[in-house]
VMD Tcl script that builds the backbone (N, CA, C; Angstrom):
set m [mol new atoms 207]
animate dup $m
set s [atomselect $m all]
$s set {name element resname resid chain x y z} {
  {N N UNK 1 A 187.720 1.804 324.734}
  {CA C UNK 1 A 188.107 2.328 323.445}
  {C C UNK 1 A 187.529 3.727 323.285}
  {N N UNK 2 A 188.342 4.666 322.819}
  {CA C UNK 2 A 187.921 6.052 322.652}
  {C C UNK 2 A 187.131 6.196 321.357}
  {N N UNK 3 A 185.943 6.785 321.449}
  {CA C UNK 3 A 185.065 6.915 320.289}
  {C C UNK 3 A 184.981 8.369 319.836}
  {N N UNK 4 A 186.094 9.124 319.916}
  {CA C UNK 4 A 186.117 10.539 319.551}
  {C C UNK 4 A 186.662 10.767 318.151}
  {N N UNK 5 A 186.532 9.794 317.269}
  {CA C UNK 5 A 187.010 9.960 315.891}
  {C C UNK 5 A 186.141 10.977 315.167}
  {N N UNK 6 A 186.782 11.810 314.354}
  {CA C UNK 6 A 186.036 12.755 313.538}
  {C C UNK 6 A 185.363 12.017 312.398}
  {N N UNK 7 A 184.130 12.406 312.104}
  {CA C UNK 7 A 183.407 11.812 310.991}
  {C C UNK 7 A 182.990 12.916 310.041}
  {N N UNK 8 A 183.077 12.632 308.766}
  {CA C UNK 8 A 182.670 13.584 307.741}
  {C C UNK 8 A 181.154 13.516 307.609}
  {N N UNK 9 A 180.488 14.619 307.985}
  {CA C UNK 9 A 179.035 14.676 307.950}
  {C C UNK 9 A 178.596 16.025 307.405}
  {N N UNK 10 A 177.407 16.053 306.809}
  {CA C UNK 10 A 176.848 17.324 306.349}
  {C C UNK 10 A 176.489 18.175 307.557}
  {N N UNK 11 A 176.743 19.453 307.445}
  {CA C UNK 11 A 176.475 20.380 308.533}
  {C C UNK 11 A 175.004 20.783 308.536}
  {N N UNK 12 A 174.431 20.901 309.722}
  {CA C UNK 12 A 173.065 21.405 309.843}
  {C C UNK 12 A 173.061 22.891 310.143}
  {N N UNK 13 A 174.081 23.375 310.819}
  {CA C UNK 13 A 174.111 24.773 311.219}
  {C C UNK 13 A 174.866 25.671 310.265}
  {N N UNK 14 A 175.662 25.099 309.394}
  {CA C UNK 14 A 176.505 25.883 308.500}
  {C C UNK 14 A 176.267 25.432 307.070}
  {N N UNK 15 A 175.052 25.655 306.584}
  {CA C UNK 15 A 174.695 25.170 305.256}
  {C C UNK 15 A 174.182 26.300 304.397}
  {N N UNK 16 A 174.423 26.148 303.099}
  {CA C UNK 16 A 173.850 27.054 302.105}
  {C C UNK 16 A 172.814 26.294 301.288}
  {N N UNK 17 A 173.178 25.107 300.807}
  {CA C UNK 17 A 172.252 24.287 300.033}
  {C C UNK 17 A 171.973 23.003 300.811}
  {N N UNK 18 A 172.933 22.109 300.843}
  {CA C UNK 18 A 172.747 20.818 301.525}
  {C C UNK 18 A 173.681 20.622 302.716}
  {N N UNK 19 A 174.644 21.501 302.917}
  {CA C UNK 19 A 175.557 21.389 304.044}
  {C C UNK 19 A 176.825 20.610 303.768}
  {N N UNK 20 A 177.083 20.267 302.508}
  {CA C UNK 20 A 178.273 19.480 302.170}
  {C C UNK 20 A 179.545 20.291 302.426}
  {N N UNK 21 A 179.615 21.493 301.890}
  {CA C UNK 21 A 180.820 22.322 302.066}
  {C C UNK 21 A 181.000 22.721 303.536}
  {N N UNK 22 A 179.901 22.981 304.229}
  {CA C UNK 22 A 179.988 23.286 305.653}
  {C C UNK 22 A 180.529 22.109 306.438}
  {N N UNK 23 A 180.097 20.902 306.095}
  {CA C UNK 23 A 180.599 19.699 306.757}
  {C C UNK 23 A 182.061 19.451 306.476}
  {N N UNK 24 A 182.477 19.682 305.237}
  {CA C UNK 24 A 183.894 19.519 304.885}
  {C C UNK 24 A 184.735 20.553 305.633}
  {N N UNK 25 A 184.248 21.785 305.707}
  {CA C UNK 25 A 184.962 22.825 306.441}
  {C C UNK 25 A 185.102 22.497 307.920}
  {N N UNK 26 A 184.032 21.986 308.530}
  {CA C UNK 26 A 184.092 21.596 309.946}
  {C C UNK 26 A 185.040 20.420 310.152}
  {N N UNK 27 A 185.029 19.474 309.225}
  {CA C UNK 27 A 185.894 18.302 309.325}
  {C C UNK 27 A 187.369 18.690 309.232}
  {N N UNK 28 A 187.683 19.622 308.320}
  {CA C UNK 28 A 189.074 20.047 308.118}
  {C C UNK 28 A 189.480 21.228 308.994}
  {N N UNK 29 A 188.549 21.738 309.804}
  {CA C UNK 29 A 188.788 22.895 310.681}
  {C C UNK 29 A 189.237 24.126 309.894}
  {N N UNK 30 A 188.566 24.369 308.754}
  {CA C UNK 30 A 188.809 25.584 307.974}
  {C C UNK 30 A 187.477 26.266 307.723}
  {N N UNK 31 A 187.530 27.501 307.279}
  {CA C UNK 31 A 186.336 28.281 307.021}
  {C C UNK 31 A 185.526 27.662 305.877}
  {N N UNK 32 A 184.260 27.346 306.100}
  {CA C UNK 32 A 183.442 26.754 305.039}
  {C C UNK 32 A 183.297 27.658 303.814}
  {N N UNK 33 A 183.431 28.961 303.987}
  {CA C UNK 33 A 183.375 29.865 302.846}
  {C C UNK 33 A 184.533 29.592 301.894}
  {N N UNK 34 A 185.685 29.288 302.445}
  {CA C UNK 34 A 186.847 28.931 301.620}
  {C C UNK 34 A 186.583 27.629 300.860}
  {N N UNK 35 A 185.957 26.658 301.509}
  {CA C UNK 35 A 185.617 25.395 300.851}
  {C C UNK 35 A 184.619 25.660 299.722}
  {N N UNK 36 A 183.625 26.508 299.980}
  {CA C UNK 36 A 182.634 26.842 298.950}
  {C C UNK 36 A 183.287 27.521 297.751}
  {N N UNK 37 A 184.212 28.423 298.016}
  {CA C UNK 37 A 184.908 29.131 296.947}
  {C C UNK 37 A 185.746 28.169 296.107}
  {N N UNK 38 A 186.490 27.301 296.754}
  {CA C UNK 38 A 187.296 26.317 296.033}
  {C C UNK 38 A 186.393 25.378 295.235}
  {N N UNK 39 A 185.278 24.963 295.835}
  {CA C UNK 39 A 184.349 24.066 295.154}
  {C C UNK 39 A 183.765 24.739 293.914}
  {N N UNK 40 A 183.420 26.029 294.031}
  {CA C UNK 40 A 182.853 26.765 292.889}
  {C C UNK 40 A 183.873 26.902 291.763}
  {N N UNK 41 A 185.114 27.208 292.111}
  {CA C UNK 41 A 186.163 27.335 291.097}
  {C C UNK 41 A 186.395 25.999 290.397}
  {N N UNK 42 A 186.431 24.920 291.163}
  {CA C UNK 42 A 186.621 23.595 290.559}
  {C C UNK 42 A 185.421 23.200 289.705}
  {N N UNK 43 A 184.230 23.596 290.105}
  {CA C UNK 43 A 183.033 23.281 289.317}
  {C C UNK 43 A 183.057 23.986 287.975}
  {N N UNK 44 A 183.467 25.243 287.969}
  {CA C UNK 44 A 183.553 25.988 286.715}
  {C C UNK 44 A 184.665 25.416 285.842}
  {N N UNK 45 A 185.795 25.095 286.454}
  {CA C UNK 45 A 186.932 24.578 285.692}
  {C C UNK 45 A 186.646 23.191 285.103}
  {N N UNK 46 A 185.778 22.429 285.752}
  {CA C UNK 46 A 185.479 21.081 285.264}
  {C C UNK 46 A 184.165 21.026 284.483}
  {N N UNK 47 A 183.700 22.197 284.053}
  {CA C UNK 47 A 182.486 22.302 283.240}
  {C C UNK 47 A 181.252 21.713 283.931}
  {N N UNK 48 A 181.136 21.963 285.229}
  {CA C UNK 48 A 179.945 21.560 285.976}
  {C C UNK 48 A 180.018 20.207 286.651}
  {N N UNK 49 A 181.118 19.498 286.513}
  {CA C UNK 49 A 181.242 18.182 287.147}
  {C C UNK 49 A 181.185 18.304 288.668}
  {N N UNK 50 A 181.625 19.435 289.207}
  {CA C UNK 50 A 181.584 19.653 290.648}
  {C C UNK 50 A 180.170 19.664 291.194}
  {N N UNK 51 A 179.203 20.124 290.398}
  {CA C UNK 51 A 177.806 20.106 290.839}
  {C C UNK 51 A 177.297 18.676 290.984}
  {N N UNK 52 A 177.654 17.836 290.043}
  {CA C UNK 52 A 177.266 16.429 290.125}
  {C C UNK 52 A 177.884 15.772 291.358}
  {N N UNK 53 A 179.158 16.037 291.579}
  {CA C UNK 53 A 179.854 15.473 292.739}
  {C C UNK 53 A 179.235 16.006 294.028}
  {N N UNK 54 A 178.841 17.287 294.049}
  {CA C UNK 54 A 178.223 17.889 295.231}
  {C C UNK 54 A 176.927 17.156 295.585}
  {N N UNK 55 A 176.067 16.937 294.610}
  {CA C UNK 55 A 174.791 16.303 294.904}
  {C C UNK 55 A 174.940 14.824 295.230}
  {N N UNK 56 A 175.951 14.170 294.667}
  {CA C UNK 56 A 176.241 12.794 295.072}
  {C C UNK 56 A 176.712 12.774 296.525}
  {N N UNK 57 A 177.570 13.723 296.894}
  {CA C UNK 57 A 178.039 13.815 298.276}
  {C C UNK 57 A 176.890 14.126 299.223}
  {N N UNK 58 A 175.932 14.942 298.784}
  {CA C UNK 58 A 174.778 15.275 299.623}
  {C C UNK 58 A 173.922 14.045 299.897}
  {N N UNK 59 A 173.878 13.126 298.960}
  {CA C UNK 59 A 173.100 11.902 299.144}
  {C C UNK 59 A 173.865 10.904 300.010}
  {N N UNK 60 A 175.181 10.822 299.810}
  {CA C UNK 60 A 175.988 9.803 300.474}
  {C C UNK 60 A 176.357 10.191 301.910}
  {N N UNK 61 A 176.691 11.455 302.144}
  {CA C UNK 61 A 177.133 11.889 303.468}
  {C C UNK 61 A 175.957 11.934 304.437}
  {N N UNK 62 A 176.119 11.387 305.646}
  {CA C UNK 62 A 175.042 11.492 306.630}
  {C C UNK 62 A 174.967 12.909 307.191}
  {N N UNK 63 A 173.803 13.269 307.712}
  {CA C UNK 63 A 173.630 14.601 308.283}
  {C C UNK 63 A 174.040 14.573 309.750}
  {N N UNK 64 A 174.703 15.620 310.181}
  {CA C UNK 64 A 175.152 15.740 311.566}
  {C C UNK 64 A 173.937 15.980 312.454}
  {N N UNK 65 A 173.831 15.219 313.546}
  {CA C UNK 65 A 172.714 15.372 314.475}
  {C C UNK 65 A 172.913 16.544 315.414}
  {N N UNK 66 A 174.171 16.924 315.659}
  {CA C UNK 66 A 174.473 18.037 316.561}
  {C C UNK 66 A 174.355 19.343 315.804}
  {N N UNK 67 A 173.571 20.277 316.338}
  {CA C UNK 67 A 173.450 21.592 315.704}
  {C C UNK 67 A 174.536 22.476 316.288}
  {N N UNK 68 A 175.490 22.866 315.436}
  {CA C UNK 68 A 176.607 23.721 315.844}
  {C C UNK 68 A 176.554 24.973 315.006}
  {N N UNK 69 A 176.423 26.115 315.654}
  {CA C UNK 69 A 176.364 27.374 314.901}
  {C C UNK 69 A 177.529 28.240 315.247}
}
mol reanalyze $m
mol bondsrecalc $m
mol representation Tube
mol addrep $m
């Protein structure tokens, strides 16, 4: 059985705060800066709910053991 499935994990090499947006960017193969920008816009539009979701994701998502820079 092939074990090459992609897993959503926090990034260790591409992080600003906790690595959530970097991990999402790596998972979706897009620039993490774009993910951060979209996340910031959604956080402002939802009156800060995005910050709560970010920190919940930081607790729930496992950290990637591979350092990729």
